[in-house]
N, C-alpha and C positions, 0 to 999 in steps of 0.2 A: 505496499499498498504505499508504502512511502515512499518507491519506486515511481511512482503513479505521479504524486503529488512535484517531485523532483520536479516530472517529464512536462509536468501540463505547469510550473513556475518557468522551466526553458524550453517551453515552447516545441518539446523533443515531438513530431509530428509520427518518428515510425511509433515512437511508443503510447501515442494518442488510438492511434489505430492497431492497434493490437489485439486477438479476439479475446482475449481473457480483461480490457482492460475497461468496458460495461463493469464487468465484477467485483473488481477495484475500486471504480466507482461508485459504483453502491456500500464497497464497507466505509469510505470517507465520506457519505451522508449520511449513514448508520453511525457512525462516532462522532460526529458532527454535533448529529440529533441529541444522543448520550450525552454531551458534553452542557450541550444547551439546557437540558433538563435538569443538569447537576446541577448548571450555575444559577438558572433561574428554574424551580419548581412550582408546577402547579399550586396553587390554592388549596386547600385543605378544606372538601363539603361534606356537612354531616347532612343526615337525613331528618326532616324536622317531621315529617309522620306524612299520613293519609293524604292528597288533594281535596279538596271539599269540592272541587269543582271538574275533575275526572277520576270514574270509579277507578282504575288500578291505577293510576297515579301517585308518583311520591313527591313529597315536596323539599326539594335539597336547597344548601343556602353554606355559609361558614360559622362557623361554632361562635362565630358572639353576632352575628348579624339582626336585626330585628325583620326582615324579609325575605323569604324565599322563594325559590320557583319551579315551578313542577315541568319535569323532566318531560313530561308525556304531552300536556298541554300550553307550557309555556306563564302561564297564570300567576301572575307574583303573589303570595299569600304570605299574609302579618304571620309571622312564627306563633306568639300566644293564641291566636285563632284555631291552628291545629291544634297545639295543647289541650285549647278550652272541649273542642268536639271529642278527641280521644279520652279526654276524660268525662265527658257528659258518657258518651256510649259506654264507658269501664263503669259509669254508677246505676246503669243500668241492668247492670252482668248480675246473673242468680248462683257463681262461679264462687265454692267454697273453698276453702284447704287448710293446708296447714303454713303459718308464716315462711318455710321455703318453699311452697308449692305457690303462694300467691309472690314472692320473692320470683320467681321465674316466670309465672304469668304478665308481671311488667316491664321486667327484662323483654319478651315478645313484643310487646307494645310499645317500648322506648322509653319507658324511665325505670332509672334507678333507684332503687329499692332494697334495704338487705332486707334477710329472714333476722337480722339481731332488730334493727328499726322495729318490725314491725310486734319481733318479742314485745320490746321495750314498749310501747304502745300498749300490749296487753295487762303488762306490770303494771302503769300508769292509771290501767282503767278508760283508756280513753278507746278502746277494741273491747267486745264482749265476744271470748269466745264458743264454742257452744257445746254437749259434752263431750265432746271429743276432741276437744282442743282447737278445732276447726275456725275460721271467719271468712266475713263473704270479700268478696273484692267490693262489691256500694259500699263497703261499710269502711274499706278507706280512704277512699275520693274524697270525703271531705276533709280525712286528714291531710292527703296531699294538697288538696286547695291551697292549707292553712299554712304548708310549708311551703309552697312556694311566693306565697305570699301575695 
């Protein structure tokens, strides 16, 4: 590859017309692309949640942005609106489970909530478990809303 670069700089016609010159050039372009991505990496994007305007759309944005964009329909959506819709959906859920199970359910929905936090809420009498030690997902939602501020 280095020979190709030297040939280009010296305007070496025979080297540039060699049968494998195109493959060498692809290698140069590939390396240049890798260097460019290392020097100027793409911005980190996170999923905010489901798009309210497109059934299977997902709203993405920068980690600290208030607005995100649906990759499917292009709609600009406020991050808080996506979160509120998700909490409304969880508030209607009939799911019950142990703190560990509900922590996993929240993680699937994109909400970080440890089982230890749920257990602490039970210990503080903010949540009431049934006789099997299970709590409802809908019972957690008001506590999540308060925690979010």
